[in-house]
Structures are given as C-alpha cells and as structure tokens.
C-alpha positions as CSV (number, residue, x, y, z in Angstrom):
1,M,0.0,0.0,0.0
2,S,1.4,3.3,-0.9
3,K,2.3,5.9,1.6
4,I,0.3,9.0,2.5
5,S,2.4,12.1,1.5
6,V,1.9,15.5,3.2
7,L,3.3,18.9,2.3
8,V,4.0,21.2,5.2
9,V,4.2,24.9,4.2
10,D,5.4,27.5,6.6
11,D,8.0,30.2,6.5
12,A,9.3,29.3,10.1
13,A,11.5,26.3,10.1
14,F,10.7,25.8,13.8
15,I,7.0,25.2,13.0
16,R,7.7,23.0,10.0
17,D,9.9,20.7,12.1
18,L,7.2,20.5,14.9
19,V,4.5,19.6,12.5
20,K,6.5,17.0,10.7
21,K,7.7,15.4,13.9
22,C,4.2,15.2,15.2
23,L,3.0,13.5,12.1
24,R,5.9,11.1,12.0
25,N,5.6,10.2,15.6
26,Y,2.0,9.2,15.2
27,F,2.1,7.8,11.7
28,P,5.4,6.0,11.2
29,G,4.7,5.3,7.5
30,I,3.8,8.8,6.5
31,R,6.0,10.8,4.0
32,T,6.4,14.5,4.7
33,E,7.9,17.2,2.6
34,D,8.1,20.9,3.4
35,A,8.3,24.4,1.6
36,I,9.2,27.7,3.0
37,N,6.4,29.7,1.4
38,G,3.5,29.4,-1.1
39,K,5.7,29.9,-4.1
40,K,7.9,27.0,-3.3
41,A,4.9,24.9,-2.5
42,Q,3.3,25.7,-5.8
43,A,6.3,24.6,-7.7
44,M,6.3,21.3,-5.7
45,L,2.6,20.6,-6.3
46,A,2.9,21.3,-10.0
47,K,5.6,18.5,-10.2
48,E,4.4,15.7,-7.7
49,A,1.2,14.6,-6.1
50,F,0.5,15.1,-2.4
51,D,-2.5,13.7,-0.4
52,L,-2.6,16.6,2.0
53,V,-1.3,20.2,2.4
54,L,-0.8,21.8,5.8
55,C,-0.2,25.4,5.2
56,D,0.4,28.7,7.1
57,W,-1.4,31.8,6.0
58,E,1.1,34.6,6.4
59,M,4.3,33.9,4.3
60,P,6.5,36.0,2.0
61,E,6.2,35.8,-1.8
62,M,2.9,33.9,-1.8
63,S,0.3,33.6,1.2
64,G,-1.4,30.4,2.2
65,L,-4.7,31.8,0.9
66,E,-3.2,32.6,-2.4
67,L,-1.7,29.0,-2.7
68,L,-5.1,27.6,-1.7
69,T,-6.9,29.7,-4.4
70,W,-4.4,28.5,-7.0
71,C,-4.8,24.9,-6.0
72,R,-8.6,25.1,-6.4
73,Q,-8.1,26.4,-9.9
74,Q,-6.2,23.3,-10.9
75,D,-8.1,20.2,-12.0
76,A,-5.7,17.9,-10.3
77,L,-5.8,19.7,-7.0
78,K,-9.4,20.7,-6.7
79,T,-10.3,18.0,-4.2
80,M,-6.9,17.7,-2.5
81,P,-7.3,18.3,1.2
82,F,-5.8,21.6,2.2
83,V,-5.7,22.5,5.9
84,M,-4.7,26.0,7.1
85,V,-2.4,26.1,10.1
86,T,-2.4,29.6,11.2
87,S,-2.6,32.2,14.0
88,R,-5.3,33.9,12.0
89,G,-8.2,32.3,13.9
90,D,-10.8,35.1,13.8
91,K,-14.2,34.5,12.3
92,E,-13.6,36.7,9.2
93,N,-10.4,34.7,8.4
94,V,-12.1,31.4,8.7
95,V,-15.0,32.5,6.5
96,Q,-12.5,33.7,3.9
97,A,-10.7,30.4,3.9
98,I,-13.9,28.5,3.7
99,Q,-15.0,30.5,0.7
100,A,-11.6,29.7,-1.1
101,G,-12.2,26.0,-0.6
102,V,-10.2,25.0,2.6
103,S,-10.7,21.5,4.0
104,G,-9.8,22.4,7.6
105,Y,-8.6,25.0,9.9
106,V,-6.0,24.7,12.9
107,S,-5.3,27.8,15.0
108,K,-1.8,28.4,16.3
109,P,-0.7,27.5,18.9
110,F,-2.1,24.0,18.9
111,T,-1.7,20.7,20.6
112,N,-0.6,17.5,18.7
113,E,-4.1,16.0,19.2
114,Q,-5.7,19.1,17.6
115,L,-3.5,18.9,14.6
116,L,-3.9,15.1,14.2
117,T,-7.7,15.4,14.5
118,K,-7.8,17.9,11.6
119,V,-5.4,15.6,9.5
120,K,-7.7,12.6,10.1
121,Q,-10.7,14.6,9.3
122,A,-9.4,16.0,6.1
123,L,-8.1,12.5,4.8
124,N,-11.3,10.8,5.9
125,K,-13.4,13.0,3.6
126,V,-11.4,11.8,0.6
127,G,-11.3,8.1,1.7
128,K,-7.6,8.0,2.5
129,L,-7.8,7.7,6.4
130,D,-7.5,3.9,6.3
131,T,-4.3,4.2,4.4
132,L,-3.0,6.6,7.0
133,M,-4.1,4.4,9.9
134,N,-2.5,1.3,8.3
135,S,0.6,1.9,10.6
136,A,-0.3,1.5,14.3
137,P,0.3,4.8,16.1
138,T,3.2,5.2,18.5
139,K,2.9,6.7,21.9
140,M,3.3,10.5,21.6
141,N,3.9,13.4,24.0
142,T,0.6,15.3,24.4
143,A,2.2,18.7,25.1
144,F,3.2,20.5,21.9
145,G,6.1,22.4,23.5
146,N,7.4,19.4,25.3
147,D,7.4,17.5,21.9
148,S,9.6,20.2,20.5
149,L,12.0,19.8,23.3
150,I,12.3,16.0,22.7
151,A,13.0,16.9,19.0
152,L,15.8,19.2,20.0
153,T,17.3,16.8,22.6
154,G,17.0,13.5,20.9
155,G,14.4,12.2,23.2
156,K,16.8,12.4,26.4
157,A,14.8,15.1,28.2
158,E,11.6,14.4,30.2
159,V,9.2,17.2,30.7
160,V,6.0,17.0,32.8
161,S,3.0,18.2,30.9
162,A,1.3,21.3,32.1
163,P,-1.9,20.7,34.1
164,A,-5.3,21.9,32.8
165,P,-5.5,25.7,32.5
166,N,-7.2,27.7,35.2
167,A,-9.6,30.5,34.8
168,Y,-6.9,33.2,34.3
169,L,-5.5,31.4,31.3
170,Q,-8.9,30.9,29.8
171,S,-9.4,34.6,29.1
172,T,-9.7,35.2,25.3
173,A,-9.4,38.3,23.1
174,P,-12.4,39.7,21.2
175,A,-12.9,38.7,17.6
176,A,-11.5,41.0,14.9
177,A,-13.9,43.7,14.0
178,A,-12.4,44.6,10.6
179,A,-11.0,42.8,7.6
180,P,-7.2,42.2,8.1
181,T,-4.5,43.4,6.0
182,K,-1.8,40.9,4.9
183,G,0.4,40.2,7.9
184,L,-1.6,42.4,10.3
185,L,-5.0,42.2,12.0
186,N,-7.1,45.0,13.3
187,S,-8.8,44.2,16.5
188,P,-10.2,45.7,19.8
189,P,-7.6,46.4,22.5
190,V,-6.8,43.7,24.9
191,K,-6.6,44.9,28.5
192,A,-3.2,43.9,30.1
193,P,-2.7,43.2,33.8
194,A,-1.3,46.0,36.0
195,A,2.5,46.3,35.6
196,P,4.5,44.8,38.3
197,A,6.8,46.9,40.4
198,G,10.2,47.3,38.6
199,S,8.8,46.5,35.2
200,G,8.7,50.3,34.1
201,G,5.1,51.0,34.7
202,G,2.0,50.6,32.6
203,G,3.4,52.9,29.8
204,R,5.0,50.0,28.0
205,G,3.3,47.9,25.4
206,Q,0.7,45.3,26.1
207,G,-0.5,42.2,24.5
208,Q,-1.7,38.7,24.8
209,L,0.3,35.5,24.8
210,R,-1.5,32.5,23.4
211,L,-0.2,29.1,24.4
212,S,-1.8,25.7,23.6
213,S,-3.1,25.5,27.1
214,G,-4.8,28.9,27.0
215,N,-4.4,32.7,26.8
216,Q,-2.5,35.0,29.1
217,L,-2.4,38.8,29.2
218,C,1.1,40.3,29.3
219,V,3.2,43.5,29.5
220,I,5.8,44.0,26.9
221,K,9.0,44.9,28.8
222,A,11.3,45.0,25.8
223,L,11.3,44.4,22.2
224,S,13.8,43.7,19.4
225,L,13.5,42.2,15.8
226,K,14.3,38.7,17.2
227,E,12.4,38.5,20.6
228,A,10.2,40.1,23.1
229,L,10.6,40.3,26.9
230,L,7.3,39.7,28.5
231,V,6.1,40.0,32.0
232,V,3.1,37.9,33.0
233,K,1.4,37.1,36.3
234,R,2.4,33.9,37.8
235,T,-0.3,31.1,37.9
236,D,-0.5,27.5,39.0
237,N,0.4,26.6,35.5
238,L,4.0,27.7,34.7
239,P,4.8,28.3,31.0
240,Q,7.4,25.8,29.8
241,I,10.6,26.5,27.9
242,L,10.1,25.7,24.1
243,D,6.4,25.9,24.3
244,S,5.1,27.1,20.9
245,A,3.1,30.2,21.2
246,V,1.5,33.2,19.5
247,L,2.0,36.8,20.7
248,D,-0.6,39.3,19.8
249,L,1.2,42.6,19.9
250,E,-1.1,45.7,20.1
251,Q,-0.2,49.3,19.7
252,G,-1.0,52.6,18.2
253,E,-4.2,54.7,18.1
254,N,-5.8,52.3,15.7
255,A,-5.2,49.3,18.0
256,E,-3.1,47.5,15.3
257,V,-2.4,43.9,16.2
258,A,0.5,41.8,14.7
259,R,0.2,38.1,15.4
260,L,3.7,36.9,15.9
261,N,4.6,33.1,15.9
262,G,7.4,31.9,18.1
263,Y,8.4,30.0,21.2
264,L,9.4,30.5,24.8
265,H,13.2,30.7,25.0
266,A,13.4,31.4,28.7
267,V,11.3,31.6,31.8
268,V,12.5,33.3,35.0
269,A,11.2,35.0,38.1
270,H,10.6,38.7,37.6
271,E,11.3,39.4,41.3
272,P,14.4,38.2,43.3
273,K,12.4,35.9,45.5
274,P,11.0,32.3,45.3
275,D,7.5,33.4,45.7
276,S,7.5,36.0,43.0
277,D,4.1,36.9,41.8
278,W,5.4,37.8,38.3
279,L,7.3,35.9,35.6
280,Q,9.7,37.2,32.9
281,L,9.4,35.3,29.6
282,T,11.7,35.7,26.6
283,F,9.6,35.0,23.5
284,R,11.6,34.3,20.3
285,F,10.0,35.1,16.9
286,V,10.1,32.6,14.2
287,D,8.2,34.4,11.5
288,Q,10.0,35.5,8.3
289,D,7.1,37.5,7.0
290,A,8.5,40.9,5.8
291,Q,5.4,42.9,6.8
292,K,5.6,41.5,10.3
293,L,9.1,42.4,10.7
294,D,8.3,45.9,9.4
295,Y,5.6,46.3,12.0
296,I,8.0,45.3,14.7
297,S,10.5,47.8,13.5
298,R,7.8,50.6,13.6
299,L,7.0,49.5,17.1
300,I,10.6,49.8,18.1
301,A,11.0,53.2,16.5
302,R,7.8,54.3,18.2
303,G,8.9,53.0,21.5
304,T,12.2,54.8,21.2
305,A,10.5,58.1,20.9
306,Q,7.6,57.5,23.5
307,K,9.6,55.2,25.9
308,H,7.1,52.3,25.4
309,F,9.8,49.9,24.7
310,I,13.5,49.1,25.3
311,P,14.8,48.2,21.8
312,G,17.4,45.3,21.8
313,A,17.1,44.5,25.5
C-alpha cells in the first residue's frame, strides 16, 4: 500500500519541524515534505502529487490563501485536502478560507491532538484515512512544547505536561472587527494586567500571549527584531521553555495587532524571590514575513520616541 504524502508549508523552520515530527511520531509510515512559502509549494505541487497540504497563512512571496486559491483552480488539485495552520483564527479569516475551498482550519498554537484530529478529518473526507491508519500509532507526547523539546534533545529530556489551565488562562481576546491586511490584523484592544513593580510601569506595550493551554495577558517589557521580553502574572500553570506560542502585539491609536509566531526561549522569576508573583518570559520570533518584521521595526521606533519599549534589550 502506498504511503500518504503530506506537504508542510510555513516560513518558520521551527513550526515546520514540529508539524513534521508530530506526524511522523503518530504515523510512522507517512511521507512528509516541506516548503518555506506558497511559491515554493506551488512549484512542488505542480511536479508531484500530495495527499494533503498543511499550510500557514502569512508567508512571503505567496500567502497560504493565495496558494489555496491557485490549488482550487487546478483540475488535479481541486479535491486535494488543504488545511490552514495559522494564527489567524478570527471569524472573518475562517470564512475567507472556507470560501476559497479550505478543507480544515487549525489555529496556532495547537496541541498534537488538535493537529492530528484535523489531519484525520481531512483525509477521511477523501477516503484516505484507512491508508494513513495502516501503521499503528506510537505513543506520543501530548504537550506541543514538550514534543519540541524532545525533538531538540534527541528524546533524552523528560518534561512533565502542564496541568489543565485555570480560569486566568482561559481569558480570550475579542474577535476581529475589521477585515485584516496581509500580515496584520485590526482588533479591539486587549486590557493587560497591571504592571508589576520594577517593570517600568504601565506605559510600556501590552498584548496577549496565546499558548496551547490557554491565553495569558502580558506587559511588553522590551522588544527587538528577534524577541520580546514579556512580564506575566504567575499562575499555578507555569509556562514551559520551548512551548510554541503566538504573541498578539497591540499598539497605536488604531489598535493595530500583529500576530507573531514563536516559542518561549526562557522563563525566569521577575522578582528576586522564590514566591515572585510575576514571571519574565523571553519570547523568540520564528516568522519570516517581511510585513511582520516591518511592523516590529515601527513599534521599536515608536517605543524609542515614546519610551514604550527598550529596543534590543
């Protein structure tokens, strides 16, 4: 029986590797290929057949929506399962993708189970799920961030999965009120928690950190083109290093929001005491989208003038 082949499309290598490892862990017989943007994926789809495409939305050269639209215009790709894997989870974006012919939708950040469920549903619709399930699934780590740690350490590290999120982590941002521009979303402001002592006060930027376990409001203590230094209120569920996450950065009079994909590079106590009420998180960006990088640059420039940020800290 032939293998199921999946094309993973995302401009962030970190995300591509996590998705591929998740699929390979659960389906040992699966074949995975990857592309760094829609343009590269288009060339690959024109040359060889794939059973499923898992694709990001915001990418340089050609977006995921543009790739999806092109696929549905090709006779050979009209019915091919195409699942969006993106931080654009607002109603307007979902509707736009459905109108373009998407087969499924996975919002970042996500757990392994959420991704695998969408993969199974998409392949089941075209009668290829039995082929995918032909290989018995292996035991997998249920924490998305923990799976990435195993990938980087060769399986030598053991990390305890985070417990179920509490009420604080369950807070969610309002849905977008206006149609998004490429790489940016316009949405109502998210009220951040009061700034802790020593963080520089409430004048700094604010945003929302979205983890697979839930959402957490944050204060932006510092910002550079590669990472953001965040301060969050400590809860019973401590964020884990290498957890995949999405940072909703919100600034400006028009409440502009940039949704940045990345992972937690470091987690430390914000106060010099073991019972610190605040945590300081280093959030590393993985996006290569030019418009997102430009947006961060403008935030840094604005912060330099208004003292909202500490560039490069």
